[in-house]
C-alpha positions in Angstrom: -65.1 16.7 119.0 -62.0 18.1 120.0 -60.5 14.9 118.7 -62.4 15.4 115.8 -60.7 18.7 115.1 -57.2 17.2 115.4 -58.2 14.6 112.6 -59.2 17.4 110.5 -55.9 19.5 111.0 -53.8 15.9 110.7 -55.7 15.2 107.4 -55.4 18.9 106.0 -51.5 19.2 107.2 -51.0 15.3 105.3 -52.5 16.7 102.5 -50.1 20.2 102.7 -47.0 18.0 103.1 -48.2 15.5 100.1 -48.9 18.6 97.6 -45.5 20.4 98.7 -43.7 17.0 97.4 -45.8 17.1 94.4 -43.6 20.2 92.5 -40.4 18.8 93.8 -40.6 15.2 92.5 -41.8 14.3 89.0 -44.4 11.5 88.8 -43.1 8.4 87.4 -45.7 8.2 84.4 -44.5 10.0 81.2 -40.8 10.6 82.0 -37.6 9.2 80.5 -34.7 7.7 82.7 -32.0 10.2 82.5 -29.0 9.3 81.3 -26.0 7.8 83.2 -23.6 9.8 84.2 -20.4 9.7 82.3 -17.5 9.3 84.4 -14.7 11.8 84.5 -11.7 11.0 82.3 -8.4 11.5 83.7 -5.9 13.5 82.5 -3.8 10.7 81.3 -6.8 9.5 79.4 -7.7 13.1 77.7 -4.3 13.3 75.2 -5.1 9.5 73.5 -9.2 10.3 72.6 -7.9 13.4 71.0 -5.1 11.2 68.8 -6.9 8.7 67.7 -7.6 9.1 64.5 -9.8 7.6 61.8 -7.8 5.3 59.3 -10.2 7.6 56.3 -8.4 10.7 57.9 -4.9 9.0 58.1 -4.7 8.9 54.4 -5.8 12.4 54.4 -3.2 13.8 56.5 -0.6 11.8 55.0 1.3 13.7 52.0 0.8 11.9 48.5 4.5 10.7 47.2 4.2 10.5 43.6 7.0 8.0 42.2 7.9 9.0 38.8 8.5 5.9 36.8 11.9 6.2 34.5 10.5 5.3 31.0 12.1 2.4 30.1 13.4 2.5 26.5 12.7 0.2 24.1 14.4 -1.1 21.0 15.7 1.3 18.5 13.3 1.8 15.7 15.2 1.2 12.3 14.5 2.2 8.8 11.8 -1.0 7.4 11.1 -0.9 3.1 10.1 -4.4 3.6 6.8 -4.9 0.9 7.3 -1.1 -0.4 8.4 -0.7 -4.0 10.5 2.4 -5.3 10.8 4.4 -8.6 13.7 6.7 -9.5 17.2 7.7 -11.7 20.2 7.6 -11.0 23.4 9.0 -12.5 26.7 7.7 -13.4 30.3 8.8 -13.5 33.5 6.3 -14.0 36.5 5.0 -14.9 37.3 1.9 -17.4 39.7 -0.7 -16.3 41.6 -1.0 -19.9 42.5 2.2 -22.2 42.3 1.1 -25.7 45.5 3.1 -27.8 44.3 5.6 -30.5 46.9 7.6 -31.6 49.5 10.6 -30.1 48.9 14.5 -29.7 50.9 16.6 -31.1 52.4 17.2 -27.6 53.2 13.3 -27.9 50.4 12.2 -25.1 48.6 9.4 -25.9 44.8 9.2 -27.0 42.5 6.5 -25.6 39.5 5.0 -25.2 38.1 2.9 -22.9 34.8 0.9 -23.2 34.2 1.0 -19.5 33.3 3.9 -17.4 32.2 7.2 -18.3 29.0 9.1 -18.2 25.3 7.6 -18.3 21.9 7.5 -16.2 19.7 5.0 -15.7 16.3 4.4 -14.9 15.7 1.8 -11.4 12.4 0.2 -10.1 12.6 -2.0 -6.6 11.1 -4.1 -3.8 11.3 -4.9 -0.7 11.3 -8.9 -0.3 11.6 -8.3 3.6 13.6 -5.8 6.1 16.6 -7.0 5.0 16.8 -8.0 1.3 15.8 -5.9 -1.7 15.6 -6.3 -5.8 16.3 -4.3 -8.1 16.4 -3.9 -11.8 17.6 -0.7 -13.8 18.1 -0.1 -17.5 20.0 3.1 -18.6 22.6 4.2 -21.3 26.2 5.1 -20.1 29.0 6.6 -23.1 33.0 6.7 -22.9 34.7 9.2 -24.3 38.8 10.0 -25.8 41.0 11.3 -23.3 42.5 13.9 -23.5 40.0 15.4 -25.6 41.4 16.7 -28.9 40.3 19.3 -31.6 41.2 17.7 -34.5 39.3 14.4 -33.5 36.9 12.6 -31.7 35.8 9.3 -30.4 33.6 7.5 -28.0 31.8 3.8 -26.8 28.5 3.5 -26.2 26.5 1.1 -25.0 22.8 0.5 -23.3 22.7 -2.0 -20.1 19.7 -4.3 -18.3 20.7 -4.7 -14.6 19.2 -7.1 -12.1 20.6 -6.5 -8.6 19.8 -8.7 -5.4 20.5 -6.8 -2.1 21.3 -7.3 1.2 20.1 -4.3 3.5 21.4 -3.1 7.2 19.2 -0.9 8.4 21.5 2.0 10.0 18.9 4.2 11.8 15.3 5.2 11.1 15.7 7.2 7.8 18.9 5.3 6.5 20.2 1.9 5.6 23.2 0.6 4.1 23.1 -1.7 1.1 25.0 -4.1 -0.2 24.3 -6.5 -3.7 25.1 -8.2 -6.5 23.9 -9.4 -10.0 24.1 -9.6 -13.6 23.8 -7.5 -16.5 23.0 -7.3 -20.3 25.6 -5.0 -22.4 23.4 -3.8 -25.4 24.2 -2.5 -28.7 27.8 -1.7 -28.0 29.3 0.6 -30.7 33.1 2.0 -31.0 33.2 5.1 -32.9 36.1 7.1 -33.6 37.9 9.9 -36.2 41.4 9.9 -34.8 43.8 8.6 -37.8 40.4 7.7 -39.9 36.9 7.3 -39.1 35.8 4.0 -38.0 32.5 2.3 -36.5 32.5 -0.9 -35.1 29.3 -2.7 -33.5 29.7 -5.3 -30.7 27.5 -8.3 -30.1 25.4 -8.8 -26.8 27.6 -9.2 -23.9 26.8 -10.9 -20.2 28.6 -9.5 -17.0 28.4 -9.6 -13.2 28.8 -6.7 -11.1 28.7 -5.7 -7.3 27.6 -2.6 -5.5 27.5 -0.7 -2.2 25.0 2.2 -1.3 24.1 4.4 2.0 20.3 5.8 1.3 18.1 8.3 2.9 14.8 7.9 3.1 13.0 11.2 3.7 9.5 11.6 5.1 8.9 7.9 4.5 8.7 8.6 0.5 11.2 10.5 -1.0 14.9 8.9 -1.0 18.3 9.9 -2.0 21.3 7.4 -2.3 25.1 7.2 -2.8 27.2 4.2 -4.1 29.8 2.5 -5.8 29.8 -0.2 -8.4 32.2 -2.7 -10.1 31.1 -4.5 -13.0 33.2 -6.6 -15.2 32.1 -7.5 -19.1 33.8 -8.4 -22.1 32.8 -7.3 -26.0 33.3 -9.1 -29.0 33.1 -7.7 -32.3 30.1 -8.9 -34.8 32.0 -7.5 -37.8 35.1 -8.4 -39.4 37.8 -5.9 -37.7 41.3 -6.4 -37.6 41.4 -3.5 -34.9 39.8 -3.6 -31.6 38.3 -7.2 -31.9 37.7 -7.7 -28.0 37.3 -5.2 -25.8 37.4 -5.2 -22.1 34.4 -3.1 -20.6 34.8 -3.2 -17.1 35.3 -0.6 -14.6 34.1 1.1 -11.8 31.0 3.8 -11.5 29.9 6.1 -8.9 26.3 6.5 -8.5 23.8 9.4 -7.2 20.3 8.1 -7.3 16.7 9.8 -6.2 13.3 8.3 -6.2 10.5 7.7 -4.3 8.7 4.8 -2.4 5.1 3.6 -2.8 
């Protein structure tokens, strides 16, 4: 009987011992393994970790430097009237190369009249054949008068002209250009009229001549243009009526030209 009680106490002690460990040791079922402990880093490794950054973070932290590219200057833009027509008007004022004697004043000065020079006007039209070549046609009227003027007489030489000129253009800036040209001209309806010693009218045949010219042109707002130039022309007139005076006239001269017009 004592032996049976001992066995009962031993069984009770065994159960109590098992129950005491059940609260401290978790069961294997339904439990996840605890993560392995990370080894402690040394003081030398800790700074290295803080200094490691990603390439993206490096790009963000670095200051962005913008290089200012210098603008390359291209070729300078020059005036180009290629393929453009124009219409304008110009004024003439010039001197003739030969003076013809008519008489003398009361002071003894010679009274002369030239078949060249004088004042006049013309209408002109032109077209740009290329950026460097231009053709122009002008039609106008010019008159030269006696010098010096006298109160008891007068005299003048009138003529019409039709000229064609081929210009070589030299663009200078985007609004200016030089023009150098040469051409031929028809000089029409030449008429000599004087009333010094006696009243006389002499008519002349139409004549052909040649000329050279130079101009400086300024184009405003790509439409309106202004030009100034100098023209030399050579022409000889022959009378178509029987006369003993001034049968042949040298009508050559220099003219200063001022013009304005519009491109289209």
